[in-house]
N, C-alpha and C positions, 0 to 999 in steps of 0.2 A: 504494500500500500504506500502511496506517495506520502511525503511528510505533511502532517497537518490534516490528512484526509479524515482521520477519526473525529477531529473537531469540526471539520466542514460538514460532516454528516449530521451534526447537531447544529444548533444556532450558536455561532461564535459570539463571545462577549468581548467586544473590542471597545476600548475607551477612545472615543473619537473627539479629537481636539483640533478640528480643521477650520477653514475659513467659514465665517468672517472673524474668527478669533485670531488675535495677534500673538506674537512670540511671548510677550510678557504675561498675558492672561493664561497661556498654556502652561508656562513654568509655574505660575501660582497655583493652578488647578492640580498639577502633578504633586507639588509640595503638600497641598492639603490632603490629598489621598494617601500620601506616604505617612503623614502624621496619624491618620486614622487606620493605617494598615489595610487600606482598601485595594491594594494592587493584586492581592491574591484572588479576588473575585473576577478578575479579567483574564482574557487569553492573549491580549496584546494591546498595542498602542498605535493609534492612527494620527499622524501629524500632517496629513496631506494638505497642500495649498495654504499653509500658514502665511499670514502677512508678516513680512520682515525677514531679516537674515537670521538663520539658526546659529546661535552663539554657543560658546563653551558651556555656559550655565545650563541652558535648556537641553543640550545634547547629553550632558552629564546626568541630569535628572531623568531624562528619558531612558538612559541605560540602567540607572538605578531602579526605575520602575519595572523594566523588563527583567531585571535580575530577581525580582520577587514573584514573578509569574511562575506558576507550577507547570512543569512539563515542557518548558520551552515557549518562548514568546514570539509574537509577530510584531515587527517594527515596520510601519509603513510611512515613508517619507515622500510619497509621490507628489510631483509638481512643486517641490520645495527647491529653492535655489541653493545648491551645494557648491557651485563653482565660484570663482573670484569675480566673475563678470568682466575680466580683462583677458589679454592674451598671455597671461603669466604661464598657464599650463602648456600652451602650445610652444611658447619660447623655451621652456624647460625641456620639453620633448625634443625640439630642434637642436638645442645646445648639447644635449646628451648624445644625440646621433652624430653631431659634428665632432664631439670629443672622441668618440670611438674611431672616427676616420683619422683624426689627427694622431692618435696613439698608434694606429696601424702604419701611418706614413712615417712617424718617428722611428718605429721599429725597422722599417725598410731602409731608412737612411743610415741607421746604426749598422745594419748588415753591410751596406755598401762601403761604409767607412772601414769596416773590418776587412773586407775583401780587397780594398785598395792596396794593401801591403803585398798582395800576391801578384800584382802587375810587374812584369819584367822591365817595362819602359818606365824610367824614373819620372819623366814629365807627365805621362798619362796617369801614373799612380798619384802624383801630387795633385793634379787637377781633379781626379776622382775623389781624393780625400777632402779637398777644399769644398767641392760641391756638396758632399755628404755632410760636412760640418755646417755649412750654411743652411742646408735643409733641416738639420737637427735644431739649430737655433731658431729657425722660423717656426717649427712645430712647437717648440717649448714656449715661445712667446705667445702663440695663439692659445695654447693650453692654459697658460696663466690668465689670459683674458677671459677665457671660458669659465675658469674656476671662480674668478672674481664676480662675473655676472651671475653665475649659478648661486653664489653665496648671497647676493643681493635679492635674487628671486626667491630664495628659500625663506627669507623673512616675510615676504608676501604670502608664500604658500602656507606657512604655518598659521596664518589667520583665516585660511579658507575653511568653510564648514566641512568639506569632505576630508580634509586632513585632520581636523579636530575629531570628527566622528571615528575615522579608522584608527587613529592613534589611541583614542580612549578605549575602543573595542579591544585593541591589542594589550592594553595595560590592565584590563579587568578580567575577572572570571566571566566568561561569556555564557549568556542564557538566551541568546537570540537564535531561534530555530529557522525563522523565515524573515528575509530582509527584502523589502520592496523599495527600490529607488528609481521608479519610473519617471522619466522627464525631469531629471534633476540637474541637467547641464553638466554631467560628468564628462571628463576628458580621459584620454588614454594614459596621461600622467597619473591621475588619481586611480585609475584601474590597476596600474602596476602595483601601487601600495595596497589596494584592496586584495589583490591576489596573494601578496605576501602575508597579509594579516589572516586571511581565511585558511591558508595552509598552515600557518603557525597555530591557529586555534585547533586544527585537527590533530596536531601532534602533541598537544598538551595532555597532562594527566587529569586536569580538573576542567570543569565546565563542559559545554556541549559545542558541537560544530554546526555551522550554518548548512542546512540541507536544501533550502530553496532560495534562489537569488533571482531577482527581477530587475533587469536593466533596460526595459523597453523605453524607446523614445529618446535615448541619449545619443547624440551625434558622435559616436565613437569611431566609426570608419574602420578602414583596414589597419590603421596604426595601433589599434587596441587588440587586434586578433592574436598577436604573439602572446600577450598576457593571458587572454582567454584560453588559448590552446594549452599554455603551461598549467593553468588552473585545472583544466579537464584532465590533462595527462597525469598530474600528481595527486589529484584529490581522490580520496577514498570514501567520502561522506556526502558530497554534493549529489542530490538526486534530481533536482529540477532546476533548469537554467533557461530563463526567458530572455530572448534577444530580439524582440520584434522592433523593426524600423530603427536600426542603429546605423544604417548607411554603409554596410559592407558590400563589396563587389564579389565577383567570382573567385578572385584570388584570396580575399579574406575568408570567404566561405570554406574554401579548401583548407586554409590554415586552421580554422576552428575544427573542422571534421578530423584533421590529423590528430588532434588531441584525444579523440574518442577511440582510437585504435586499441589502446591499452587500458581504457577506463572500464571499471567494473561496477560502478555505483550509480551512474546517471541513468535515470528512467525516462526523462522527457527533456528534449531540446527544442525550443520554440524559436524558429527563425522566420516566421511569417512577416510580411510587410517590407522586406528588403528588396525593393524594386530594381536595384542596380544589378541583381543577380539574374542571369538568364535561366529560365526554367529547364532548358535542355541540359546545360552544364551542371546545374544543381542536382538534377535527377541522376546524371551520370556519376557525379562525385559521391552521392549518397549510396548508389548501388555498388560502387567500388569498395567503400569501407565496410559494407555489410558482411564481407567475408571475414572480417576481424571482430565485429561487434554486432550481435543480432538482438540484443536486449533493449537498447535505447530506442525510443520512439521520436522521430524527427518530424516536425511540422514545418513545411516549406511554403505552402500557399494556402490562402484562405479558401475554405470550401464554400461554394455558393449556397445561399439559403434555399429552402423549399419554394418560397415565393419567386426568387430569381430563376430557379430552374423551370418553374411553371410558365413564367413569362418568356423564357427562351425557346420553349417547344414550338409555339406557333410561328416564331420567327424562323426557326430552322425549316419547318414545313414550307413556309412561303419561299424561302431561298431555293429549296429543291424544286418546287413547282416552277419558279421563274427560270431555273436552269433548263428544265425540260422544255418549256415553251420556247426558250431561246434557241435550243438545238433544232426544234422543229421549224422555227421561223427561218433559220439560216438555210436549211435544206430547201424549203419552199421558194425562197428568194433565188437560190442558185438555179433551180429548175426553170424559173421564170426567165432568168437572164439567158439561159441556154436556148430556150424557145425563141426569145427575141433575136438572138444572134442568127438562128437558123432562118427566121422569116425574112431577114434583110437580103437574102440571096434568092428569094422567090419573087415571081412576077405578081401583078395585080390579080390575076385569076387563080393564084395559088400554085400554079405550075412553076417549075424551076426555070429561071431566066437563062436562056441559052447564051445570051451575050455576056453574062457575068464571067469574068475570068476565073480560071482555076486558082490562081494565086490569091485573088480577093476572097474566095470562099474559104480557102485554107487559113488565110490570115484572120478572118472573122471567127472561125472555129477555134483557132489557137488562142485568140484573145478571150473568147468566152470560157475556154477551159482554164486559163490562168485566173480569170476573175472568179470562177467557181471555186478554184483551189484556195484563193485568198479568203473567200467568204467562209468556207468550211473550217479554215484554220484560225479565223478571227476570234479574239477573246471577247468576253462579255463586257466590253468597254466601248462607248461610242466616241465620236471625234471630240466632243466637248469634255471628255474625261469622266462622264457620269457612269457609275457602276451599274451593272445589271441591265444595261441597254444594249441592244444589238443593232447592227446596221441592216435592218430589214424594212419591210413595209410599215412596221409600227414605229419607226424612228425617222426623224427628219435628216439624219446624217447622210452624207454622201461618201461612197467608198472610192 
């Protein structure tokens, strides 16, 4: 049974402190319940769409509330702003990627400097050594600039709600069973820390691990798929992962699915709403990994409702009927043109005109045959680009 399904079969008792309540009122309400020991009568806490920025005080009280819930709590933060609202997260992500490139370049220049002593030509050896030394100095200078900028950005990052939440989860005994962070403006930088925290909670001797994670609606893109794949590859407790509408492409989808090859705990992976993934490639990738993991259920596309399927039936029947009529119309038109071509070489009394030249007759017949061939091969599109029209007697188009 999926996590929380036992409670879902009954009526969940969730403390809902959502909009129009603001952050201050929510913190005051949680404090009042803690004084009355009222947290045990609830199954979770819903702080969706709160007005204001989630601060350290409210997040700390929310985690304290969840720690008193029996059997694992639900913490829902949907539509709450957890990002910094700036380009801080993206800049940190870019700088870390550039740092890795500069470190690789520095290692290459160090290797070239070491190999310069093996050159037999003294001039070539000296030039190779000078170029390598200059490359090393340039890399070290850029690495120093990156380190300084990352240090400045870390001060901004440590005030972000996502960093406050994840760091406090890591520092406490966890009692959150289901974590919902839909549409919270999370970035791949925050997801990297979340992945580390969740795996750390799984390997602890105290507390419980998060079994359901919802990240719907966050613009994570392909840059976050490495962290997601690592989480799936190393997790032994995560059972449900929802990633609807997170902006991944075919490459990102393949990266995520690669983490499922060795995963034995996941039961449901929801990837619906990612329109940048082509259905053909998605299905091929899913069928490919099925050889290694046959237990997880993957949702890739939204199934049409019964009302939508009912509306689609008469449309399909109408399309088939139009196609059949179009085929018949083309054949009738072709026969009419052939008859017209033959009548042009006949006299007014219906008899064949003896004065008509053989070449003229053959030319007209050949022209009629080519015209008939074009009509039979014509697509169901007329000259003005309108679909389901054919160039026949029912259409004003000319061939």
